[in-house]
PyMOL Python script that loads the backbone (N, CA, C, O; Angstrom):
from pymol import cmd

cmd.read_pdbstr("""\
ATOM      1  N   UNK A   1      30.741 203.111 -71.360  1.00  0.00           N
ATOM      2  CA  UNK A   1      29.950 204.230 -70.844  1.00  0.00           C
ATOM      3  C   UNK A   1      30.885 205.300 -70.311  1.00  0.00           C
ATOM      4  O   UNK A   1      31.810 204.999 -69.557  1.00  0.00           O
ATOM      5  N   UNK A   2      30.655 206.521 -70.688  1.00  0.00           N
ATOM      6  CA  UNK A   2      31.501 207.625 -70.276  1.00  0.00           C
ATOM      7  C   UNK A   2      31.023 208.191 -68.945  1.00  0.00           C
ATOM      8  O   UNK A   2      29.829 208.422 -68.751  1.00  0.00           O
ATOM      9  N   UNK A   3      31.966 208.413 -68.027  1.00  0.00           N
ATOM     10  CA  UNK A   3      31.603 208.993 -66.736  1.00  0.00           C
ATOM     11  C   UNK A   3      31.465 210.500 -66.856  1.00  0.00           C
ATOM     12  O   UNK A   3      31.922 211.101 -67.828  1.00  0.00           O
ATOM     13  N   UNK A   4      30.844 211.092 -65.881  1.00  0.00           N
ATOM     14  CA  UNK A   4      30.669 212.561 -65.875  1.00  0.00           C
ATOM     15  C   UNK A   4      32.023 213.268 -65.919  1.00  0.00           C
ATOM     16  O   UNK A   4      32.169 214.260 -66.633  1.00  0.00           O
ATOM     17  N   UNK A   5      33.018 212.777 -65.170  1.00  0.00           N
ATOM     18  CA  UNK A   5      34.321 213.436 -65.126  1.00  0.00           C
ATOM     19  C   UNK A   5      35.051 213.357 -66.461  1.00  0.00           C
ATOM     20  O   UNK A   5      35.843 214.245 -66.776  1.00  0.00           O
ATOM     21  N   UNK A   6      34.806 212.324 -67.249  1.00  0.00           N
ATOM     22  CA  UNK A   6      35.465 212.191 -68.538  1.00  0.00           C
ATOM     23  C   UNK A   6      34.988 213.255 -69.519  1.00  0.00           C
ATOM     24  O   UNK A   6      35.690 213.548 -70.487  1.00  0.00           O
ATOM     25  N   UNK A   7      33.835 213.831 -69.301  1.00  0.00           N
ATOM     26  CA  UNK A   7      33.283 214.844 -70.188  1.00  0.00           C
ATOM     27  C   UNK A   7      33.769 216.263 -69.852  1.00  0.00           C
ATOM     28  O   UNK A   7      33.567 217.187 -70.640  1.00  0.00           O
ATOM     29  N   UNK A   8      34.406 216.437 -68.693  1.00  0.00           N
ATOM     30  CA  UNK A   8      34.832 217.757 -68.277  1.00  0.00           C
ATOM     31  C   UNK A   8      35.970 218.258 -69.155  1.00  0.00           C
ATOM     32  O   UNK A   8      36.830 217.488 -69.584  1.00  0.00           O
ATOM     33  N   UNK A   9      35.960 219.561 -69.414  1.00  0.00           N
ATOM     34  CA  UNK A   9      36.980 220.151 -70.274  1.00  0.00           C
ATOM     35  C   UNK A   9      38.131 220.703 -69.453  1.00  0.00           C
ATOM     36  O   UNK A   9      37.995 220.992 -68.264  1.00  0.00           O
ATOM     37  N   UNK A  10      39.277 220.841 -70.124  1.00  0.00           N
ATOM     38  CA  UNK A  10      40.483 221.419 -69.533  1.00  0.00           C
ATOM     39  C   UNK A  10      40.982 222.472 -70.500  1.00  0.00           C
ATOM     40  O   UNK A  10      41.173 222.195 -71.684  1.00  0.00           O
ATOM     41  N   UNK A  11      41.194 223.678 -70.001  1.00  0.00           N
ATOM     42  CA  UNK A  11      41.649 224.794 -70.848  1.00  0.00           C
ATOM     43  C   UNK A  11      42.810 225.505 -70.165  1.00  0.00           C
ATOM     44  O   UNK A  11      42.719 225.879 -68.995  1.00  0.00           O
ATOM     45  N   UNK A  12      43.916 225.691 -70.912  1.00  0.00           N
ATOM     46  CA  UNK A  12      45.033 226.486 -70.414  1.00  0.00           C
ATOM     47  C   UNK A  12      44.796 227.936 -70.813  1.00  0.00           C
ATOM     48  O   UNK A  12      44.381 228.225 -71.936  1.00  0.00           O
ATOM     49  N   UNK A  13      45.066 228.846 -69.876  1.00  0.00           N
ATOM     50  CA  UNK A  13      44.874 230.263 -70.143  1.00  0.00           C
ATOM     51  C   UNK A  13      46.142 231.024 -69.770  1.00  0.00           C
ATOM     52  O   UNK A  13      46.983 230.523 -69.023  1.00  0.00           O
ATOM     53  N   UNK A  14      46.267 232.229 -70.295  1.00  0.00           N
ATOM     54  CA  UNK A  14      47.423 233.091 -69.999  1.00  0.00           C
ATOM     55  C   UNK A  14      46.932 234.449 -69.510  1.00  0.00           C
ATOM     56  O   UNK A  14      45.728 234.679 -69.400  1.00  0.00           O
ATOM     57  N   UNK A  15      47.861 235.334 -69.222  1.00  0.00           N
ATOM     58  CA  UNK A  15      47.519 236.664 -68.727  1.00  0.00           C
ATOM     59  C   UNK A  15      46.634 237.430 -69.699  1.00  0.00           C
ATOM     60  O   UNK A  15      45.856 238.283 -69.270  1.00  0.00           O
ATOM     61  N   UNK A  16      46.729 237.151 -70.991  1.00  0.00           N
ATOM     62  CA  UNK A  16      45.905 237.864 -71.971  1.00  0.00           C
ATOM     63  C   UNK A  16      44.430 237.487 -71.862  1.00  0.00           C
ATOM     64  O   UNK A  16      43.573 238.207 -72.374  1.00  0.00           O
ATOM     65  N   UNK A  17      44.119 236.357 -71.195  1.00  0.00           N
ATOM     66  CA  UNK A  17      42.738 235.928 -71.019  1.00  0.00           C
ATOM     67  C   UNK A  17      42.080 236.540 -69.780  1.00  0.00           C
ATOM     68  O   UNK A  17      40.882 236.360 -69.560  1.00  0.00           O
ATOM     69  N   UNK A  18      42.858 237.257 -68.976  1.00  0.00           N
ATOM     70  CA  UNK A  18      42.307 237.833 -67.733  1.00  0.00           C
ATOM     71  C   UNK A  18      41.628 239.155 -67.995  1.00  0.00           C
ATOM     72  O   UNK A  18      42.084 239.896 -68.866  1.00  0.00           O
ATOM     73  N   UNK A  19      40.567 239.494 -67.295  1.00  0.00           N
ATOM     74  CA  UNK A  19      39.852 238.641 -66.354  1.00  0.00           C
ATOM     75  C   UNK A  19      39.176 237.497 -67.113  1.00  0.00           C
ATOM     76  O   UNK A  19      38.708 237.674 -68.238  1.00  0.00           O
ATOM     77  N   UNK A  20      39.133 236.329 -66.483  1.00  0.00           N
ATOM     78  CA  UNK A  20      38.638 235.127 -67.120  1.00  0.00           C
ATOM     79  C   UNK A  20      37.180 234.878 -66.774  1.00  0.00           C
ATOM     80  O   UNK A  20      36.792 234.924 -65.607  1.00  0.00           O
ATOM     81  N   UNK A  21      36.394 234.619 -67.775  1.00  0.00           N
ATOM     82  CA  UNK A  21      34.965 234.323 -67.602  1.00  0.00           C
ATOM     83  C   UNK A  21      34.654 232.986 -68.256  1.00  0.00           C
ATOM     84  O   UNK A  21      35.290 232.604 -69.239  1.00  0.00           O
ATOM     85  N   UNK A  22      33.694 232.291 -67.719  1.00  0.00           N
ATOM     86  CA  UNK A  22      33.169 231.091 -68.335  1.00  0.00           C
ATOM     87  C   UNK A  22      31.667 231.313 -68.487  1.00  0.00           C
ATOM     88  O   UNK A  22      31.022 231.731 -67.525  1.00  0.00           O
ATOM     89  N   UNK A  23      31.094 231.053 -69.641  1.00  0.00           N
ATOM     90  CA  UNK A  23      31.744 230.508 -70.810  1.00  0.00           C
ATOM     91  C   UNK A  23      32.608 231.547 -71.509  1.00  0.00           C
ATOM     92  O   UNK A  23      32.364 232.750 -71.415  1.00  0.00           O
ATOM     93  N   UNK A  24      33.626 231.054 -72.213  1.00  0.00           N
ATOM     94  CA  UNK A  24      34.533 231.939 -72.941  1.00  0.00           C
ATOM     95  C   UNK A  24      33.823 232.478 -74.187  1.00  0.00           C
ATOM     96  O   UNK A  24      32.820 231.904 -74.611  1.00  0.00           O
ATOM     97  N   UNK A  25      34.317 233.555 -74.773  1.00  0.00           N
ATOM     98  CA  UNK A  25      33.641 234.182 -75.919  1.00  0.00           C
ATOM     99  C   UNK A  25      33.407 233.250 -77.108  1.00  0.00           C
ATOM    100  O   UNK A  25      32.460 233.468 -77.864  1.00  0.00           O
ATOM    101  N   UNK A  26      34.227 232.231 -77.299  1.00  0.00           N
ATOM    102  CA  UNK A  26      34.065 231.355 -78.463  1.00  0.00           C
ATOM    103  C   UNK A  26      33.088 230.209 -78.229  1.00  0.00           C
ATOM    104  O   UNK A  26      32.958 229.335 -79.086  1.00  0.00           O
ATOM    105  N   UNK A  27      32.397 230.189 -77.086  1.00  0.00           N
ATOM    106  CA  UNK A  27      31.426 229.145 -76.781  1.00  0.00           C
ATOM    107  C   UNK A  27      30.115 229.407 -77.528  1.00  0.00           C
ATOM    108  O   UNK A  27      29.631 230.538 -77.578  1.00  0.00           O
ATOM    109  N   UNK A  28      29.557 228.356 -78.099  1.00  0.00           N
ATOM    110  CA  UNK A  28      28.280 228.489 -78.805  1.00  0.00           C
ATOM    111  C   UNK A  28      27.175 228.860 -77.825  1.00  0.00           C
ATOM    112  O   UNK A  28      27.154 228.367 -76.697  1.00  0.00           O
ATOM    113  N   UNK A  29      26.265 229.717 -78.244  1.00  0.00           N
ATOM    114  CA  UNK A  29      25.188 230.157 -77.364  1.00  0.00           C
ATOM    115  C   UNK A  29      24.295 229.018 -76.892  1.00  0.00           C
ATOM    116  O   UNK A  29      23.805 229.045 -75.763  1.00  0.00           O
ATOM    117  N   UNK A  30      24.075 228.013 -77.743  1.00  0.00           N
ATOM    118  CA  UNK A  30      23.204 226.900 -77.359  1.00  0.00           C
ATOM    119  C   UNK A  30      23.806 226.089 -76.222  1.00  0.00           C
ATOM    120  O   UNK A  30      23.092 225.379 -75.514  1.00  0.00           O
ATOM    121  N   UNK A  31      25.125 226.194 -76.046  1.00  0.00           N
ATOM    122  CA  UNK A  31      25.828 225.397 -75.052  1.00  0.00           C
ATOM    123  C   UNK A  31      26.253 226.244 -73.849  1.00  0.00           C
ATOM    124  O   UNK A  31      27.046 225.785 -73.027  1.00  0.00           O
ATOM    125  N   UNK A  32      25.749 227.445 -73.736  1.00  0.00           N
ATOM    126  CA  UNK A  32      26.210 228.389 -72.728  1.00  0.00           C
ATOM    127  C   UNK A  32      25.415 228.275 -71.425  1.00  0.00           C
ATOM    128  O   UNK A  32      24.281 227.797 -71.404  1.00  0.00           O
ATOM    129  N   UNK A  33      26.041 228.727 -70.353  1.00  0.00           N
ATOM    130  CA  UNK A  33      25.408 228.848 -69.049  1.00  0.00           C
ATOM    131  C   UNK A  33      25.611 230.292 -68.590  1.00  0.00           C
ATOM    132  O   UNK A  33      26.297 231.040 -69.286  1.00  0.00           O
ATOM    133  N   UNK A  34      25.058 230.721 -67.466  1.00  0.00           N
ATOM    134  CA  UNK A  34      25.277 232.098 -67.034  1.00  0.00           C
ATOM    135  C   UNK A  34      26.766 232.421 -66.920  1.00  0.00           C
ATOM    136  O   UNK A  34      27.557 231.574 -66.506  1.00  0.00           O
ATOM    137  N   UNK A  35      27.143 233.629 -67.282  1.00  0.00           N
ATOM    138  CA  UNK A  35      28.544 234.058 -67.241  1.00  0.00           C
ATOM    139  C   UNK A  35      29.021 234.188 -65.803  1.00  0.00           C
ATOM    140  O   UNK A  35      28.340 234.783 -64.967  1.00  0.00           O
ATOM    141  N   UNK A  36      30.185 233.634 -65.519  1.00  0.00           N
ATOM    142  CA  UNK A  36      30.745 233.664 -64.182  1.00  0.00           C
ATOM    143  C   UNK A  36      32.243 233.943 -64.256  1.00  0.00           C
ATOM    144  O   UNK A  36      32.919 233.462 -65.165  1.00  0.00           O
ATOM    145  N   UNK A  37      32.767 234.721 -63.301  1.00  0.00           N
ATOM    146  CA  UNK A  37      34.202 235.002 -63.226  1.00  0.00           C
ATOM    147  C   UNK A  37      34.901 233.780 -62.662  1.00  0.00           C
ATOM    148  O   UNK A  37      34.444 233.192 -61.682  1.00  0.00           O
ATOM    149  N   UNK A  38      36.013 233.396 -63.284  1.00  0.00           N
ATOM    150  CA  UNK A  38      36.823 232.271 -62.821  1.00  0.00           C
ATOM    151  C   UNK A  38      38.118 232.841 -62.246  1.00  0.00           C
ATOM    152  O   UNK A  38      38.914 233.408 -62.994  1.00  0.00           O
ATOM    153  N   UNK A  39      38.355 232.707 -60.928  1.00  0.00           N
ATOM    154  CA  UNK A  39      39.519 233.313 -60.272  1.00  0.00           C
ATOM    155  C   UNK A  39      40.806 232.493 -60.443  1.00  0.00           C
ATOM    156  O   UNK A  39      41.465 232.154 -59.461  1.00  0.00           O
ATOM    157  N   UNK A  40      41.149 232.186 -61.670  1.00  0.00           N
ATOM    158  CA  UNK A  40      42.319 231.344 -61.947  1.00  0.00           C
ATOM    159  C   UNK A  40      43.629 232.034 -61.550  1.00  0.00           C
ATOM    160  O   UNK A  40      44.622 231.357 -61.288  1.00  0.00           O
ATOM    161  N   UNK A  41      43.644 233.356 -61.502  1.00  0.00           N
ATOM    162  CA  UNK A  41      44.864 234.078 -61.180  1.00  0.00           C
ATOM    163  C   UNK A  41      45.233 234.030 -59.703  1.00  0.00           C
ATOM    164  O   UNK A  41      46.311 234.492 -59.329  1.00  0.00           O
ATOM    165  N   UNK A  42      44.372 233.488 -58.860  1.00  0.00           N
ATOM    166  CA  UNK A  42      44.640 233.420 -57.420  1.00  0.00           C
ATOM    167  C   UNK A  42      45.589 232.280 -57.057  1.00  0.00           C
ATOM    168  O   UNK A  42      46.576 232.497 -56.354  1.00  0.00           O
ATOM    169  N   UNK A  43      45.295 231.055 -57.537  1.00  0.00           N
ATOM    170  CA  UNK A  43      46.137 229.900 -57.172  1.00  0.00           C
ATOM    171  C   UNK A  43      46.635 229.126 -58.398  1.00  0.00           C
ATOM    172  O   UNK A  43      47.308 228.105 -58.255  1.00  0.00           O
ATOM    173  N   UNK A  44      46.307 229.609 -59.597  1.00  0.00           N
ATOM    174  CA  UNK A  44      46.811 228.972 -60.802  1.00  0.00           C
ATOM    175  C   UNK A  44      45.846 228.035 -61.489  1.00  0.00           C
ATOM    176  O   UNK A  44      46.078 227.643 -62.632  1.00  0.00           O
ATOM    177  N   UNK A  45      44.755 227.664 -60.812  1.00  0.00           N
ATOM    178  CA  UNK A  45      43.736 226.867 -61.454  1.00  0.00           C
ATOM    179  C   UNK A  45      42.413 227.031 -60.728  1.00  0.00           C
ATOM    180  O   UNK A  45      42.377 227.331 -59.534  1.00  0.00           O
ATOM    181  N   UNK A  46      41.329 226.832 -61.461  1.00  0.00           N
ATOM    182  CA  UNK A  46      39.991 226.940 -60.890  1.00  0.00           C
ATOM    183  C   UNK A  46      38.999 226.261 -61.817  1.00  0.00           C
ATOM    184  O   UNK A  46      39.206 226.201 -63.029  1.00  0.00           O
ATOM    185  N   UNK A  47      37.914 225.748 -61.236  1.00  0.00           N
ATOM    186  CA  UNK A  47      36.846 225.092 -62.003  1.00  0.00           C
ATOM    187  C   UNK A  47      35.633 226.002 -62.090  1.00  0.00           C
ATOM    188  O   UNK A  47      35.333 226.759 -61.167  1.00  0.00           O
ATOM    189  N   UNK A  48      34.949 225.911 -63.212  1.00  0.00           N
ATOM    190  CA  UNK A  48      33.680 226.604 -63.368  1.00  0.00           C
ATOM    191  C   UNK A  48      32.629 225.885 -62.519  1.00  0.00           C
ATOM    192  O   UNK A  48      32.502 224.664 -62.612  1.00  0.00           O
ATOM    193  N   UNK A  49      31.883 226.607 -61.703  1.00  0.00           N
ATOM    194  CA  UNK A  49      30.867 225.965 -60.873  1.00  0.00           C
ATOM    195  C   UNK A  49      29.679 225.435 -61.679  1.00  0.00           C
ATOM    196  O   UNK A  49      28.922 224.607 -61.173  1.00  0.00           O
ATOM    197  N   UNK A  50      29.502 225.890 -62.908  1.00  0.00           N
ATOM    198  CA  UNK A  50      28.384 225.444 -63.739  1.00  0.00           C
ATOM    199  C   UNK A  50      28.715 224.202 -64.552  1.00  0.00           C
ATOM    200  O   UNK A  50      28.011 223.195 -64.474  1.00  0.00           O
ATOM    201  N   UNK A  51      29.801 224.278 -65.342  1.00  0.00           N
ATOM    202  CA  UNK A  51      30.083 223.187 -66.279  1.00  0.00           C
ATOM    203  C   UNK A  51      31.248 222.306 -65.855  1.00  0.00           C
ATOM    204  O   UNK A  51      31.467 221.248 -66.445  1.00  0.00           O
ATOM    205  N   UNK A  52      31.999 222.725 -64.840  1.00  0.00           N
ATOM    206  CA  UNK A  52      33.097 221.908 -64.350  1.00  0.00           C
ATOM    207  C   UNK A  52      34.387 222.044 -65.139  1.00  0.00           C
ATOM    208  O   UNK A  52      35.361 221.354 -64.839  1.00  0.00           O
ATOM    209  N   UNK A  53      34.420 222.913 -66.136  1.00  0.00           N
ATOM    210  CA  UNK A  53      35.646 223.091 -66.907  1.00  0.00           C
ATOM    211  C   UNK A  53      36.776 223.522 -65.972  1.00  0.00           C
ATOM    212  O   UNK A  53      36.606 224.419 -65.146  1.00  0.00           O
ATOM    213  N   UNK A  54      37.934 222.867 -66.118  1.00  0.00           N
ATOM    214  CA  UNK A  54      39.108 223.213 -65.324  1.00  0.00           C
ATOM    215  C   UNK A  54      39.954 224.183 -66.142  1.00  0.00           C
ATOM    216  O   UNK A  54      40.373 223.872 -67.257  1.00  0.00           O
ATOM    217  N   UNK A  55      40.199 225.357 -65.574  1.00  0.00           N
ATOM    218  CA  UNK A  55      41.062 226.357 -66.195  1.00  0.00           C
ATOM    219  C   UNK A  55      42.378 226.356 -65.439  1.00  0.00           C
ATOM    220  O   UNK A  55      42.396 226.479 -64.214  1.00  0.00           O
ATOM    221  N   UNK A  56      43.502 226.215 -66.180  1.00  0.00           N
ATOM    222  CA  UNK A  56      44.834 226.250 -65.568  1.00  0.00           C
ATOM    223  C   UNK A  56      45.602 227.404 -66.195  1.00  0.00           C
ATOM    224  O   UNK A  56      45.611 227.590 -67.412  1.00  0.00           O
ATOM    225  N   UNK A  57      46.250 228.175 -65.319  1.00  0.00           N
ATOM    226  CA  UNK A  57      47.029 229.316 -65.771  1.00  0.00           C
ATOM    227  C   UNK A  57      48.386 228.819 -66.252  1.00  0.00           C
ATOM    228  O   UNK A  57      49.055 228.059 -65.551  1.00  0.00           O
ATOM    229  N   UNK A  58      48.790 229.238 -67.429  1.00  0.00           N
ATOM    230  CA  UNK A  58      50.073 228.855 -67.998  1.00  0.00           C
ATOM    231  C   UNK A  58      51.005 230.048 -67.914  1.00  0.00           C
ATOM    232  O   UNK A  58      50.683 231.130 -68.407  1.00  0.00           O
ATOM    233  N   UNK A  59      52.158 229.856 -67.292  1.00  0.00           N
ATOM    234  CA  UNK A  59      53.121 230.949 -67.133  1.00  0.00           C
ATOM    235  C   UNK A  59      53.115 231.439 -65.689  1.00  0.00           C
ATOM    236  O   UNK A  59      52.547 230.808 -64.798  1.00  0.00           O
ATOM    237  N   UNK A  60      53.759 232.576 -65.489  1.00  0.00           N
ATOM    238  CA  UNK A  60      53.861 233.156 -64.149  1.00  0.00           C
ATOM    239  C   UNK A  60      52.561 233.856 -63.781  1.00  0.00           C
ATOM    240  O   UNK A  60      51.995 234.603 -64.579  1.00  0.00           O
ATOM    241  N   UNK A  61      52.100 233.604 -62.565  1.00  0.00           N
ATOM    242  CA  UNK A  61      50.877 234.246 -62.090  1.00  0.00           C
ATOM    243  C   UNK A  61      51.097 235.746 -61.935  1.00  0.00           C
ATOM    244  O   UNK A  61      52.185 236.161 -61.537  1.00  0.00           O
ATOM    245  N   UNK A  62      50.105 236.565 -62.237  1.00  0.00           N
ATOM    246  CA  UNK A  62      50.222 238.015 -62.089  1.00  0.00           C
ATOM    247  C   UNK A  62      50.424 238.374 -60.625  1.00  0.00           C
ATOM    248  O   UNK A  62      49.899 237.721 -59.723  1.00  0.00           O
ATOM    249  N   UNK A  63      51.206 239.437 -60.416  1.00  0.00           N
ATOM    250  CA  UNK A  63      51.419 239.921 -59.049  1.00  0.00           C
ATOM    251  C   UNK A  63      50.767 241.278 -58.890  1.00  0.00           C
ATOM    252  O   UNK A  63      50.886 242.128 -59.773  1.00  0.00           O
ATOM    253  N   UNK A  64      50.082 241.496 -57.784  1.00  0.00           N
ATOM    254  CA  UNK A  64      49.446 242.768 -57.535  1.00  0.00           C
ATOM    255  C   UNK A  64      48.210 242.973 -58.402  1.00  0.00           C
ATOM    256  O   UNK A  64      47.700 242.029 -59.007  1.00  0.00           O
ATOM    257  N   UNK A  65      47.738 244.202 -58.456  1.00  0.00           N
ATOM    258  CA  UNK A  65      46.543 244.509 -59.233  1.00  0.00           C
ATOM    259  C   UNK A  65      46.940 244.867 -60.638  1.00  0.00           C
ATOM    260  O   UNK A  65      48.033 245.385 -60.867  1.00  0.00           O
ATOM    261  N   UNK A  66      46.050 244.593 -61.600  1.00  0.00           N
ATOM    262  CA  UNK A  66      46.328 244.999 -62.977  1.00  0.00           C
ATOM    263  C   UNK A  66      45.086 245.573 -63.610  1.00  0.00           C
ATOM    264  O   UNK A  66      45.115 245.974 -64.773  1.00  0.00           O
TER     265      UNK A  66
END
""", "prot")
cmd.dss("prot")
cmd.show_as("cartoon", "prot")
cmd.util.cbc("prot")
cmd.orient("prot")
């Protein structure tokens, strides 16, 4: 039996993905939830409050405003 945590997704993102939203553009509409901003650029990782997907920033975090 699969636990809830085993179903959670993990996605690495880079500066080209910012600003980051979940669901991402390549998500099927039937599997989508309301669009939400994911503040991954603040501490390097963040989870979506709807689906639990963990987004991790790959590379150096942006500095300042862009």
